[in-house]
LUMNUDO-774704 format. One record per residue: residue in three letters; y, x negated, z of N, C-alpha, C, CB in turn. Coordinates in steps of 0.02 Angstrom, whole numbers, padded with zeros to 5 digits, always signed. Glycine has a CB too. Example, Ala and Ser with C-alpha at 12.3 -4.5 7.8 and 13.67 -1.06 7.14 Angstrom:
2
Ala-00284-00660+00390-00225-00615+00390-00165-00660+00390-00224-00565+00452
Ser-00112-00642+00354-00053-00684+00357+00002-00645+00394-00030-00704+00286
//
This chain:
345
Unk-01865-01654-00494-01867-01648-00550-01819-01591-00571-01930-01643-00567
Unk-01775-01631-00635-01727-01580-00652-01755-01521-00710-01662-01620-00681
Unk-01730-01466-00694-01753-01408-00738-01720-01431-00808-01724-01328-00709
Unk-01745-01386-00859-01709-01384-00935-01647-01365-00933-01739-01339-00986
Unk-01644-01289-00920-01578-01252-00918-01569-01201-00877-01564-01226-00975
Unk-01499-01194-00856-01488-01131-00817-01416-01101-00843-01489-01149-00730
Unk-01420-01046-00836-01356-00994-00865-01315-00978-00802-01385-00912-00903
Unk-01267-00985-00828-01202-00961-00773-01168-00910-00823-01138-01035-00743
Unk-01168-00842-00782-01113-00789-00815-01054-00773-00773-01145-00717-00830
Unk-00994-00811-00780-00936-00809-00750-00919-00859-00723-00930-00768-00712
Unk-00864-00894-00750-00843-00950-00718-00760-00957-00681-00854-00999-00773
Unk-00764-00903-00651-00694-00913-00597-00706-00968-00551-00675-00844-00545
Unk-00662-00950-00502-00671-01002-00445-00744-01007-00415-00623-00984-00386
Unk-00772-00954-00394-00835-00959-00365-00899-00994-00426-00853-00876-00337
Unk-00889-00966-00473-00920-00991-00534-00926-01073-00546-00880-00960-00590
Unk-00869-01085-00529-00845-01155-00532-00879-01198-00489-00775-01161-00517
Unk-00873-01167-00415-00913-01199-00380-00992-01200-00374-00892-01187-00333
Unk-01010-01150-00395-01068-01145-00416-01118-01208-00483-01054-01077-00438
Unk-01061-01218-00519-01087-01268-00587-01067-01338-00549-01035-01254-00678
Unk-01023-01346-00502-01010-01422-00478-01075-01443-00434-00934-01428-00427
Unk-01099-01395-00400-01155-01406-00359-01216-01398-00397-01154-01361-00303
Unk-01234-01365-00437-01290-01362-00483-01298-01432-00525-01278-01299-00533
Unk-01247-01455-00555-01238-01494-00596-01294-01551-00579-01169-01511-00597
Unk-01306-01574-00511-01357-01623-00500-01432-01597-00489-01336-01662-00443
Unk-01437-01531-00509-01504-01515-00508-01528-01500-00584-01515-01454-00459
Unk-01485-01473-00627-01491-01457-00709-01468-01505-00737-01454-01398-00740
Unk-01502-01515-00802-01449-01551-00857-01451-01516-00907-01461-01622-00883
Unk-01463-01463-00928-01443-01428-00988-01391-01347-00962-01527-01411-01035
Unk-01355-01339-00971-01316-01277-00951-01280-01239-01019-01254-01302-00894
Unk-01290-01172-00997-01264-01122-01030-01231-01076-00993-01307-01095-01064
Unk-01174-01081-01014-01097-01035-00980-01067-01000-01015-01038-01071-00958
Unk-01063-00928-00997-01039-00878-01022-00965-00862-00982-01093-00825-01018
Unk-00906-00850-01038-00863-00831-00971-00806-00810-01036-00839-00908-00897
Unk-00781-00751-01039-00737-00721-01064-00667-00767-01105-00721-00678-01007
Unk-00663-00814-01064-00606-00853-01068-00609-00924-01102-00583-00859-01003
Unk-00589-00929-01158-00613-00976-01196-00589-01054-01161-00586-00960-01270
Unk-00530-01054-01131-00504-01105-01097-00540-01140-01043-00452-01084-01075
Unk-00586-01092-01012-00620-01137-00951-00667-01195-00982-00673-01086-00897
Unk-00674-01202-01046-00724-01244-01069-00698-01305-01053-00744-01237-01138
Unk-00645-01327-01043-00616-01388-01033-00626-01402-00957-00542-01389-01056
Unk-00634-01350-00915-00660-01357-00830-00728-01378-00832-00658-01280-00781
Unk-00779-01356-00871-00838-01364-00889-00855-01454-00897-00846-01317-00956
Unk-00808-01471-00941-00820-01531-00976-00798-01577-00914-00777-01540-01051
Unk-00744-01559-00887-00729-01610-00823-00769-01616-00773-00674-01596-00790
Unk-00810-01552-00759-00879-01541-00716-00942-01593-00728-00908-01465-00733
Unk-00953-01563-00793-01009-01602-00825-01013-01671-00861-01030-01565-00868
Unk-00951-01686-00876-00958-01761-00929-00989-01756-00976-00989-01822-00906
Unk-01037-01786-00980-01092-01788-01021-01135-01760-01041-01113-01811-01015
Unk-01151-01717-00987-01212-01655-00982-01205-01626-01027-01216-01604-00930
Unk-01272-01594-01065-01266-01543-01113-01236-01462-01081-01343-01538-01147
Unk-01194-01435-01134-01187-01363-01108-01188-01331-01175-01116-01344-01060
Unk-01180-01265-01169-01180-01215-01217-01129-01164-01205-01242-01186-01222
Unk-01074-01153-01214-01018-01114-01205-01011-01042-01259-00958-01166-01214
Unk-01009-00992-01238-01004-00928-01266-00957-00889-01231-01065-00895-01269
Unk-00933-00847-01263-00879-00776-01224-00926-00731-01220-00806-00736-01271
Unk-00985-00716-01237-01016-00655-01236-01100-00682-01215-01003-00614-01316
Unk-01125-00642-01169-01189-00653-01143-01252-00646-01209-01199-00595-01081
Unk-01222-00598-01250-01268-00580-01326-01263-00630-01363-01245-00520-01374
Unk-01227-00683-01359-01223-00741-01409-01278-00793-01393-01150-00777-01407
Unk-01324-00783-01333-01378-00834-01316-01413-00808-01365-01414-00840-01244
Unk-01465-00865-01391-01527-00852-01421-01585-00848-01399-01537-00882-01457
Unk-01621-00800-01405-01683-00773-01362-01739-00809-01375-01703-00700-01374
Unk-01721-00894-01416-01772-00940-01422-01759-00991-01353-01769-00979-01500
Unk-01702-00988-01325-01693-01041-01276-01729-01022-01199-01611-01052-01271
Unk-01740-01079-01204-01787-01071-01127-01751-01063-01065-01832-01137-01110
Unk-01752-01013-01048-01705-01003-00985-01750-00975-00923-01642-00944-01004
Unk-01751-01010-00859-01798-00975-00816-01729-00957-00754-01878-01034-00787
Unk-01691-00989-00744-01630-00997-00691-01567-00966-00721-01615-01078-00672
Unk-01542-00926-00680-01459-00897-00687-01425-00881-00626-01453-00827-00727
Unk-01354-00883-00627-01314-00872-00594-01268-00818-00620-01292-00924-00581
Unk-01259-00773-00584-01218-00711-00604-01155-00718-00554-01262-00634-00593
Unk-01109-00728-00585-01041-00728-00536-00978-00701-00590-01021-00822-00499
Unk-00997-00647-00622-00941-00618-00661-00919-00552-00621-00964-00602-00742
Unk-00891-00504-00632-00865-00444-00593-00923-00407-00577-00813-00399-00630
Unk-00917-00389-00527-00951-00329-00476-00975-00287-00530-00895-00282-00418
Unk-00945-00242-00558-00980-00173-00597-01018-00207-00647-00925-00112-00637
Unk-01019-00272-00677-01061-00295-00727-01133-00311-00707-01032-00351-00754
Unk-01139-00334-00643-01202-00364-00611-01262-00327-00646-01204-00352-00525
Unk-01283-00286-00638-01343-00248-00660-01356-00252-00735-01334-00175-00641
Unk-01300-00229-00766-01308-00244-00842-01320-00328-00874-01238-00215-00874
Unk-01290-00370-00828-01300-00432-00842-01379-00458-00822-01243-00469-00806
Unk-01401-00428-00762-01457-00450-00740-01509-00437-00790-01470-00423-00680
Unk-01501-00356-00806-01567-00343-00853-01550-00381-00927-01582-00249-00866
Unk-01489-00394-00944-01498-00441-01021-01541-00499-01000-01416-00478-01060
Unk-01513-00546-00935-01568-00608-00929-01621-00602-00915-01561-00651-00891
Unk-01647-00560-00876-01717-00524-00868-01741-00531-00944-01713-00435-00838
Unk-01713-00502-01002-01744-00505-01064-01745-00574-01093-01713-00458-01109
Unk-01714-00614-01071-01696-00681-01112-01757-00742-01064-01586-00706-01100
Unk-01791-00693-01035-01855-00719-00994-01824-00761-00907-01902-00791-01059
Unk-01764-00763-00898-01736-00771-00838-01790-00747-00764-01668-00728-00845
Unk-01810-00786-00718-01842-00741-00683-01818-00775-00592-01934-00742-00712
Unk-01779-00806-00600-01741-00848-00533-01659-00829-00528-01747-00944-00545
Unk-01632-00804-00493-01556-00787-00491-01537-00798-00423-01538-00711-00512
Unk-01465-00824-00438-01406-00807-00380-01368-00765-00412-01359-00869-00351
Unk-01346-00699-00371-01302-00653-00380-01256-00659-00335-01326-00596-00382
Unk-01174-00659-00358-01130-00647-00310-01121-00593-00287-01084-00662-00321
Unk-01095-00592-00226-01093-00519-00184-01015-00488-00220-01088-00534-00075
Unk-01021-00421-00227-01079-00373-00211-01124-00387-00260-01062-00297-00211
Unk-01190-00360-00251-01242-00364-00278-01247-00318-00354-01288-00347-00224
Unk-01198-00260-00332-01189-00209-00385-01129-00161-00351-01265-00164-00403
Unk-01103-00125-00375-01055-00094-00355-01065-00003-00352-01002-00121-00400
Unk-01155-00007-00362-01173+00071-00361-01232+00062-00324-01185+00114-00435
Unk-01248+00124-00282-01326+00124-00244-01366+00146-00288-01339+00170-00180
Unk-01367+00172-00355-01417+00185-00399-01447+00112-00445-01386+00244-00446
Unk-01385+00079-00461-01394+00010-00481-01440-00037-00438-01329-00019-00484
Unk-01416-00037-00377-01439-00064-00323-01520-00048-00311-01395-00041-00270
Unk-01522+00010-00301-01610+00036-00295-01651+00014-00355-01620+00127-00295
Unk-01619+00011-00416-01646-00001-00485-01662-00094-00489-01578+00030-00548
Unk-01616-00127-00455-01614-00198-00446-01676-00209-00395-01538-00224-00416
Unk-01680-00182-00366-01756-00196-00313-01807-00171-00329-01759-00170-00244
Unk-01810-00122-00360-01869-00099-00411-01901-00159-00467-01836-00034-00459
Unk-01841-00167-00488-01867-00236-00555-01889-00300-00515-01787-00271-00617
Unk-01856-00309-00452-01861-00380-00416-01954-00372-00392-01792-00388-00331
Unk-01974-00312-00360-02039-00295-00362-02066-00296-00405-02052-00254-00348
Unk-02064-00255-00460-02110-00251-00515-02131-00329-00560-02073-00197-00564
Unk-02068-00362-00553-02069-00422-00608-02068-00479-00567-02006-00425-00663
Unk-02080-00469-00503-02073-00539-00445-02027-00595-00457-02142-00581-00439
Unk-01963-00554-00469-01900-00620-00459-01878-00624-00417-01845-00627-00490
Unk-01857-00702-00409-01823-00716-00339-01761-00715-00359-01839-00784-00300
Unk-01723-00676-00303-01651-00651-00313-01629-00676-00243-01639-00562-00329
Unk-01580-00731-00234-01535-00744-00192-01468-00719-00197-01535-00799-00188
Unk-01442-00680-00149-01382-00661-00146-01325-00718-00110-01389-00597-00111
Unk-01281-00734-00132-01233-00779-00106-01196-00760-00045-01188-00791-00155
Unk-01239-00737+00021-01215-00719+00085-01233-00797+00124-01257-00642+00118
Unk-01193-00848+00105-01212-00924+00111-01189-00936+00201-01157-00981+00044
Unk-01161-00893+00227-01151-00902+00308-01228-00898+00343-01096-00832+00343
Unk-01257-00858+00311-01326-00840+00342-01370-00907+00327-01363-00766+00306
Unk-01361-00955+00299-01398-01026+00282-01354-01081+00322-01399-01045+00191
Unk-01301-01056+00358-01259-01109+00394-01283-01133+00455-01195-01087+00407
Unk-01249-01173+00489-01254-01209+00549-01236-01176+00616-01214-01263+00543
Unk-01216-01130+00598-01167-01072+00646-01223-01032+00717-01132-00989+00574
Unk-01288-01021+00679-01341-00995+00724-01366-01030+00774-01390-00979+00693
Unk-01377-01105+00742-01413-01146+00804-01348-01156+00849-01454-01230+00779
Unk-01293-01180+00814-01232-01188+00867-01234-01142+00921-01163-01179+00835
Unk-01217-01080+00903-01205-01038+00959-01248-01009+01002-01178-00996+00943
Unk-01331-01021+00977-01368-01005+01017-01386-01070+01072-01420-00975+00978
Unk-01378-01123+01044-01369-01180+01095-01328-01175+01149-01348-01233+01067
Unk-01256-01160+01122-01191-01149+01170-01209-01097+01215-01122-01127+01132
Unk-01228-01042+01197-01258-00976+01234-01294-00990+01305-01316-00940+01183
Unk-01357-01029+01278-01403-01056+01333-01370-01097+01362-01464-01086+01316
Unk-01343-01149+01354-01307-01217+01390-01262-01186+01441-01257-01269+01336
Unk-01218-01137+01421-01147-01128+01478-01177-01054+01489-01042-01135+01440
Unk-01235-01029+01477-01234-00958+01512-01198-00906+01510-01229-00960+01562
Unk-01191-00884+01436-01125-00857+01414-01151-00767+01406-01093-00904+01327
Unk-01220-00769+01417-01241-00713+01413-01255-00679+01358-01212-00686+01440
Unk-01262-00602+01351-01275-00579+01277-01225-00562+01242-01314-00526+01270
Unk-01232-00570+01163-01181-00550+01123-01171-00472+01121-01194-00577+01058
Unk-01108-00451+01134-01086-00378+01132-01046-00349+01087-01057-00362+01181
Unk-01005-00395+01042-00967-00357+00994-00934-00419+00945-00908-00304+01035
Unk-00926-00405+00880-00899-00444+00841-00833-00421+00811-00944-00457+00798
Unk-00780-00445+00814-00714-00421+00799-00673-00472+00732-00672-00424+00876
Unk-00671-00432+00687-00631-00468+00634-00571-00442+00612-00666-00475+00579
Unk-00517-00491+00610-00439-00457+00598-00408-00501+00553-00387-00450+00668
Unk-00374-00475+00509-00319-00532+00465-00292-00478+00409-00368-00615+00417
Unk-00275-00513+00366-00225-00490+00317-00249-00462+00254-00183-00543+00301
Unk-00231-00461+00205-00256-00446+00127-00314-00473+00105-00210-00470+00077
Unk-00373-00471+00129-00440-00504+00125-00490-00457+00089-00467-00523+00198
Unk-00470-00384+00095-00508-00333+00061-00587-00335+00102-00512-00353-00028
Unk-00586-00274+00120-00647-00250+00161-00695-00229+00114-00632-00193+00213
Unk-00688-00223+00048-00729-00205-00011-00747-00275-00035-00689-00158-00069
Unk-00715-00315-00033-00750-00375-00069-00777-00422-00011-00696-00417-00120
Unk-00729-00433+00046-00750-00476+00089-00798-00459+00149-00696-00500+00110
Unk-00773-00382+00176-00801-00367+00224-00888-00373+00230-00775-00309+00230
Unk-00923-00360+00168-00971-00355+00160-01015-00426+00212-00971-00348+00085
Unk-00977-00481+00196-00996-00535+00221-00996-00544+00289-00965-00576+00196
Unk-00954-00509+00328-00956-00508+00387-00998-00467+00417-00907-00501+00404
Unk-01010-00415+00378-01089-00364+00411-01142-00403+00403-01115-00286+00366
Unk-01147-00432+00334-01223-00474+00333-01222-00525+00389-01238-00519+00256
Unk-01177-00557+00411-01185-00608+00453-01180-00577+00520-01137-00662+00441
Unk-01156-00515+00532-01167-00487+00593-01233-00463+00611-01126-00440+00599
Unk-01258-00439+00560-01334-00410+00560-01393-00476+00577-01350-00373+00473
Unk-01365-00526+00570-01404-00573+00592-01395-00608+00652-01407-00610+00551
Unk-01338-00618+00669-01322-00647+00751-01334-00578+00790-01226-00683+00768
Unk-01329-00522+00792-01375-00473+00805-01436-00464+00803-01367-00441+00783
Unk-01459-00483+00738-01539-00499+00737-01556-00416+00728-01579-00545+00822
Unk-01523-00371+00712-01551-00302+00691-01498-00265+00644-01567-00253+00759
Unk-01511-00208+00639-01476-00159+00594-01438-00135+00622-01507-00113+00565
Unk-01387-00096+00591-01330-00053+00640-01355+00022+00612-01228-00074+00621
Unk-01339+00065+00667-01368+00137+00654-01315+00176+00641-01407+00169+00712
Unk-01266+00162+00648-01213+00208+00631-01151+00175+00607-01196+00249+00688
Unk-01102+00200+00551-01048+00178+00543-00987+00224+00528-01059+00137+00500
Unk-00914+00202+00534-00861+00251+00523-00796+00202+00502-00848+00299+00595
Unk-00764+00230+00463-00710+00192+00435-00653+00239+00418-00734+00152+00373
Unk-00584+00214+00416-00545+00238+00392-00506+00179+00343-00513+00271+00443
Unk-00505+00191+00269-00487+00142+00235-00430+00167+00182-00548+00111+00207
Unk-00397+00118+00149-00352+00135+00097-00349+00092+00041-00291+00142+00121
Unk-00332+00100-00002-00336+00051-00065-00264+00034-00095-00381+00088-00127
Unk-00251-00024-00109-00192-00050-00134-00204-00097-00219-00163-00100-00065
Unk-00163-00070-00253-00172-00085-00315-00161-00167-00328-00127-00040-00354
Unk-00184-00209-00290-00169-00275-00288-00227-00337-00307-00144-00280-00219
Unk-00291-00309-00308-00337-00350-00336-00313-00393-00394-00388-00311-00354
Unk-00322-00464-00383-00303-00523-00437-00353-00518-00487-00302-00601-00406
Unk-00414-00495-00482-00459-00493-00532-00443-00439-00589-00524-00482-00501
Unk-00425-00375-00548-00409-00319-00597-00384-00268-00562-00465-00295-00637
Unk-00323-00238-00579-00274-00199-00534-00324-00131-00526-00187-00184-00574
Unk-00384-00121-00556-00413-00053-00554-00468-00052-00502-00441-00032-00623
Unk-00484-00121-00487-00529-00145-00433-00499-00127-00367-00542-00222-00438
Unk-00553-00100-00321-00530-00077-00266-00517-00149-00212-00585-00019-00240
Unk-00459-00146-00186-00423-00175-00133-00407-00141-00055-00364-00188-00166
Unk-00460-00143-00010-00464-00101+00031-00441-00124+00108-00528-00078+00024
Unk-00382-00102+00131-00358-00120+00198-00389-00061+00250-00271-00122+00198
Unk-00381-00066+00296-00393-00008+00365-00440-00049+00398-00431+00080+00348
Unk-00491+00003+00427-00537-00008+00472-00601+00002+00473-00523+00013+00510
Unk-00661-00035+00487-00708-00009+00480-00765-00020+00531-00718-00020+00424
Unk-00812+00009+00564-00842-00008+00607-00922+00007+00616-00805+00012+00649
Unk-00964-00043+00624-01046-00028+00623-01061-00031+00694-01097-00085+00577
Unk-01098+00023+00708-01124+00017+00781-01198+00000+00774-01113+00089+00825
Unk-01227-00053+00831-01282-00063+00840-01317-00032+00908-01283-00124+00832
Unk-01379-00051+00930-01408-00020+00975-01363-00050+01041-01489-00032+00971
Unk-01379-00026+01097-01351-00052+01154-01285-00058+01176-01370-00101+01157
Unk-01246-00020+01120-01166-00020+01114-01147-00076+01100-01128-00003+01171
Unk-01169-00103+01049-01142-00166+01015-01113-00151+00956-01193-00218+01002
Unk-01054-00176+00942-01012-00156+00877-00983-00224+00833-00942-00108+00904
Unk-00981-00192+00780-00945-00259+00716-00885-00198+00714-01004-00287+00607
Unk-00824-00226+00717-00757-00189+00701-00727-00249+00643-00699-00174+00782
Unk-00699-00217+00594-00667-00253+00544-00594-00229+00539-00704-00247+00479
Unk-00549-00252+00544-00485-00223+00515-00438-00257+00488-00454-00192+00555
Unk-00435-00247+00427-00370-00292+00375-00341-00249+00364-00380-00333+00304
Unk-00268-00265+00361-00189-00252+00323-00183-00281+00271-00127-00274+00357
Unk-00178-00253+00219-00152-00273+00143-00076-00287+00147-00166-00209+00085
Unk-00039-00257+00210+00025-00297+00222+00042-00366+00245+00053-00268+00259
Unk-00016-00376+00262-00006-00447+00298-00049-00508+00257-00035-00442+00384
Unk-00018-00563+00273-00050-00626+00232-00077-00673+00273+00000-00664+00189
Unk-00107-00638+00345-00140-00678+00389-00202-00689+00367-00141-00654+00449
Unk-00246-00751+00380-00318-00773+00361-00357-00722+00412-00337-00865+00376
Unk-00427-00729+00386-00469-00678+00432-00474-00724+00503-00556-00657+00394
Unk-00493-00699+00573-00506-00733+00630-00570-00675+00640-00436-00743+00691
Unk-00626-00715+00663-00694-00686+00678-00677-00706+00772-00776-00737+00626
Unk-00682-00660+00814-00717-00653+00872-00771-00615+00889-00683-00640+00908
Unk-00814-00662+00917-00881-00646+00943-00879-00654+01024-00937-00698+00907
Unk-00892-00594+01037-00883-00579+01113-00954-00582+01151-00849-00501+01124
Unk-00961-00619+01191-01020-00617+01227-00997-00589+01308-01056-00696+01224
Unk-01050-00574+01345-01036-00555+01430-00990-00604+01457-01106-00558+01481
Unk-00993-00660+01459-00952-00712+01488-00912-00763+01448-00991-00747+01528
Unk-00909-00746+01375-00878-00803+01338-00859-00774+01280-00922-00862+01325
Unk-00834-00801+01231-00794-00803+01170-00804-00846+01129-00736-00806+01179
Unk-00827-00839+01063-00824-00896+01007-00783-00863+00954-00902-00921+00975
Unk-00720-00898+00926-00681-00889+00886-00686-00931+00827-00630-00889+00913
Unk-00686-00892+00770-00690-00937+00720-00629-00921+00656-00769-00931+00696
Unk-00612-00974+00653-00545-00964+00591-00563-01028+00544-00444-00974+00631
Unk-00579-01002+00472-00597-01056+00416-00676-01076+00446-00534-01135+00413
Unk-00662-01151+00452-00727-01179+00474-00718-01210+00534-00757-01225+00427
Unk-00682-01176+00572-00660-01218+00650-00704-01163+00684-00558-01223+00683
Unk-00725-01178+00728-00767-01143+00790-00745-01157+00857-00840-01165+00790
Unk-00724-01116+00899-00711-01143+00978-00752-01088+01008-00621-01145+01011
Unk-00770-01112+01071-00820-01065+01109-00792-01084+01179-00909-01080+01096
Unk-00767-01033+01203-00738-01039+01284-00769-00985+01322-00651-01029+01294
Unk-00764-00984+01395-00804-00966+01451-00760-00950+01513-00852-01021+01465
Unk-00783-00902+01535-00736-00883+01607-00780-00928+01670-00737-00777+01629
Unk-00720-00953+01697-00738-01007+01756-00791-00963+01799-00664-01033+01809
Unk-00837-00986+01821-00892-00963+01869-00863-00953+01931-00949-01010+01877
Unk-00813-00989+01962-00793-00972+02026-00747-00908+02028-00759-01029+02055
Unk-00720-00875+01985-00678-00815+01971-00749-00776+01973-00623-00813+01894
Unk-00795-00773+01940-00849-00719+01948-00884-00719+02003-00896-00720+01902
Unk-00882-00770+02048-00930-00774+02116-00861-00739+02170-00963-00879+02142
Unk-00808-00746+02153-00760-00713+02201-00747-00644+02181-00693-00749+02205
Unk-00763-00622+02129-00762-00549+02103-00826-00509+02078-00718-00549+02046
Unk-00856-00473+02103-00928-00457+02078-00924-00407+02043-00980-00445+02125
Unk-00859-00359+02038-00856-00293+01997-00854-00301+01935-00803-00253+02010
Unk-00916-00256+01889-00904-00295+01815-00833-00236+01797-00995-00291+01744
Unk-00812-00212+01814-00739-00195+01788-00668-00244+01805-00725-00124+01819
Unk-00685-00308+01845-00641-00363+01846-00649-00405+01787-00649-00402+01904
Unk-00604-00414+01744-00607-00454+01697-00570-00520+01689-00595-00419+01654
Unk-00587-00562+01660-00548-00631+01662-00536-00664+01583-00597-00689+01712
Unk-00478-00691+01574-00470-00731+01524-00520-00791+01511-00409-00752+01533
Unk-00548-00811+01468-00594-00869+01468-00549-00941+01450-00657-00854+01410
Unk-00574-00975+01502-00520-01045+01500-00551-01101+01490-00478-01061+01564
Unk-00628-01110+01507-00667-01163+01496-00683-01174+01421-00725-01154+01534
Unk-00669-01233+01396-00708-01246+01336-00779-01271+01341-00673-01293+01299
Unk-00823-01227+01284-00893-01249+01283-00916-01287+01226-00935-01195+01288
Unk-00869-01276+01169-00889-01324+01110-00820-01300+01082-00968-01309+01058
Unk-00807-01359+01022-00765-01370+00971-00785-01399+00922-00719-01395+00984
Unk-00776-01359+00860-00811-01403+00804-00823-01366+00747-00877-01432+00823
Unk-00848-01384+00684-00856-01354+00629-00910-01281+00652-00887-01412+00572
Unk-00881-01225+00592-00916-01157+00614-00988-01152+00567-00858-01083+00596
Unk-00981-01179+00504-01023-01181+00454-01054-01231+00424-01003-01158+00417
Unk-01015-01280+00415-01035-01345+00409-01077-01382+00445-00993-01374+00409
Unk-01130-01424+00396-01174-01460+00437-01152-01541+00454-01242-01455+00401
Unk-01189-01577+00493-01160-01648+00513-01147-01668+00443-01212-01704+00558
Unk-01198-01657+00408-01190-01719+00338-01158-01685+00289-01266-01752+00299
Unk-01104-01635+00292-01056-01593+00260-01094-01561+00207-00993-01630+00233
Unk-01144-01527+00215-01169-01467+00177-01162-01415+00211-01233-01468+00158
Unk-01163-01362+00172-01155-01288+00200-01204-01239+00178-01090-01258+00182
Unk-01201-01181+00189-01258-01127+00163-01257-01136+00098-01248-01047+00178
Unk-01208-01132+00049-01218-01141-00014-01245-01197-00040-01171-01133-00040
Unk-01254-01242-00023-01291-01302-00039-01365-01281-00032-01271-01365+00009
Unk-01391-01254+00031-01450-01224+00051-01472-01196-00001-01447-01181+00103
Unk-01445-01138-00014-01453-01080-00070-01474-01120-00131-01379-01034-00086
Unk-01419-01161-00146-01427-01207-00220-01512-01236-00221-01361-01289-00219
Unk-01509-01266-00168-01581-01310-00154-01641-01247-00167-01586-01348-00056
Unk-01634-01211-00143-01695-01174-00138-01696-01125-00207-01697-01129-00064
Unk-01653-01121-00232-01647-01078-00302-01675-01137-00369-01546-01049-00315
Unk-01663-01208-00350-01669-01259-00393-01738-01287-00376-01611-01308-00387
Unk-01771-01281-00326-01842-01304-00301-01902-01279-00369-01861-01259-00213
Unk-01936-01314-00352-02000-01307-00413-02050-01265-00371-02042-01394-00442
Unk-02032-01248-00299-02081-01201-00279-02023-01138-00266-02132-01230-00206
Unk-02075-01077-00240-02032-01027-00250-02046-00996-00176-02046-00979-00320
Unk-01991-01015-00160-01958-01000-00095-01923-00936-00060-01917-01039-00095
Unk-01945-00912-00014-01908-00854+00015-01836-00841+00003-01914-00857+00083
Unk-01819-00794-00044-01739-00775-00040-01742-00726-00001-01698-00755-00105
Unk-01662-00709+00000-01634-00658+00044-01610-00594+00023-01586-00684+00073
Unk-01634-00569-00031-01631-00509-00062-01632-00450-00008-01688-00506-00112
Unk-01701-00451+00016-01719-00387+00055-01672-00371+00123-01799-00395+00079
Unk-01642-00421+00155-01584-00422+00199-01519-00395+00183-01573-00481+00213
Unk-01508-00441+00119-01442-00425+00082-01435-00333+00053-01441-00487+00007
Unk-01506-00321+00028-01503-00253-00003-01490-00206+00066-01579-00233-00049
Unk-01507-00207+00120-01496-00178+00188-01420-00178+00187-01531-00222+00253
Unk-01393-00237+00195-01324-00241+00211-01295-00206+00156-01296-00312+00219
Unk-01304-00213+00094-01264-00187+00050-01262-00097+00059-01291-00216-00021
Unk-01322-00081+00071-01331-00010+00078-01281+00021+00138-01411+00005+00094
Unk-01290-00027+00205-01249+00001+00248-01172-00014+00243-01273-00017+00307
Unk-01154-00059+00189-01086-00069+00155-01072-00008+00127-01083-00124+00100
Unk-01109+00023+00090-01091+00083+00040-01082+00132+00095-01154+00106-00022
Unk-01121+00141+00139-01113+00195+00192-01047+00199+00236-01168+00186+00240
Unk-01016+00162+00228-00951+00148+00260-00897+00157+00221-00947+00085+00282
Unk-00903+00162+00144-00865+00174+00102-00872+00253+00086-00875+00128+00050
Unk-00921+00285+00099-00935+00350+00110-00921+00375+00164-00988+00363+00102
Unk-00908+00352+00215-00878+00374+00286-00805+00382+00276-00890+00316+00347
Unk-00770+00337+00252-00706+00337+00248-00689+00396+00187-00682+00261+00236
Unk-00714+00396+00141-00701+00469+00092-00735+00532+00123-00736+00462+00009
Unk-00773+00537+00171-00788+00594+00204-00742+00619+00245-00839+00587+00235
Unk-00721+00559+00294-00682+00572+00347-00742+00589+00408-00627+00635+00327
Unk-00786+00568+00398-00854+00572+00454-00905+00504+00472-00912+00630+00419
Unk-00926+00506+00533-00970+00447+00543-01022+00454+00493-01002+00443+00615
Unk-01071+00413+00481-01143+00415+00435-01194+00371+00473-01133+00380+00350
Unk-01237+00402+00482-01313+00392+00529-01334+00344+00474-01377+00472+00545
Unk-01364+00277+00501-01398+00234+00467-01473+00215+00487-01359+00183+00468
Unk-01514+00208+00436-01509+00199+00373-01488+00261+00330-01566+00172+00355
Unk-01452+00231+00273-01429+00285+00239-01464+00315+00190-01379+00272+00217
Unk-01464+00375+00190-01519+00438+00147-01484+00490+00120-01575+00480+00195
Unk-01470+00458+00047-01449+00496-00007-01485+00531-00046-01424+00467-00042
Unk-01489+00595-00057-01524+00633-00109-01491+00595-00175-01511+00722-00103
Unk-01541+00592-00225-01520+00557-00298-01486+00605-00330-01581+00534-00347
Unk-01485+00667-00305-01410+00699-00347-01347+00695-00318-01410+00774-00359
Unk-01353+00663-00257-01285+00660-00237-01232+00618-00264-01285+00648-00180
Unk-01170+00638-00276-01122+00608-00311-01101+00540-00302-01075+00643-00305
Unk-01127+00516-00233-01116+00443-00196-01153+00404-00213-01121+00437-00129
Unk-01222+00435-00249-01296+00390-00263-01275+00368-00329-01380+00438-00266
Unk-01232+00394-00373-01229+00358-00452-01141+00325-00456-01245+00438-00530
Unk-01122+00337-00399-01041+00337-00402-01027+00249-00406-01000+00381-00318
Unk-00993+00241-00463-00966+00158-00464-00885+00147-00429-00960+00128-00559
Unk-00902+00112-00384-00849+00097-00338-00792+00053-00357-00877+00070-00284
Unk-00812+00016-00413-00764-00038-00436-00748-00075-00380-00699-00013-00469
Unk-00793-00120-00381-00790-00177-00323-00800-00236-00353-00842-00172-00266
Unk-00772-00288-00349-00774-00350-00364-00733-00404-00329-00763-00349-00422
//
């Protein structure tokens, strides 16, 4: 059954993806974007489906019946947008990352969610992907051992805007929360959305139990796309885009050399195929949209995303202070970092 209406705030490239996928679930669209020219793109996607377009969210009539909304405008505006939509009667949301660019606002959003029983999905779509089942099946079949570290390297992809995707993914791959973080970051004024938004290069590390690590290293001086290396005791998974390859050490080499300090390059292929896309062509975002649009109230991913976002703020604070930060993050409400707007989008 189609819902009556959904509101999309922000129709950049990500917002347009949401619109395309949600067009099969809803028949009435309210779309807010500052750029009037995006209305042509809306017509191309929706065809004869109804839509109302406005430059400002305050142009929406309070009498309109809206229960669903996607927030994909700039990160610093997410909290204000969420509050406005709640006042219009919306109770089911998809919010793009970052949830917000302020710890104080993040805490307020969590309180609103609990007080008003809101459903809030955060677009960490990898968490809903096929990757986890693929890696677990491959690890068991080829006896790769435990996952010990995750390393992400690349060029100008911004640790502020994209790094949190890898942190959320790593939390789920390790199936635990990090216990410490430290980083050394630098900003370049090259953010394509707006030059005063952060665009961070440098290194960030999150430490987990039993000496497991997530390491991210991005250079704003490079145009190389990110590469993920997931290191097991006896193998390695490599992800480039949506391509996944898993390789492992020749077992004969291990039998001949028993010392744990004798290392080998993995040369045997265990898996080669899609990293995040299911066999039917759908991905994690399709799964989020299906849950969001369902007539049933299905479990969202807000609590896990809330924790990942706090742990991400902690690494920004670590770089600012030049010191490691113990996790979970504990900040007094009078701390300047509690209220700081980081300008992330």
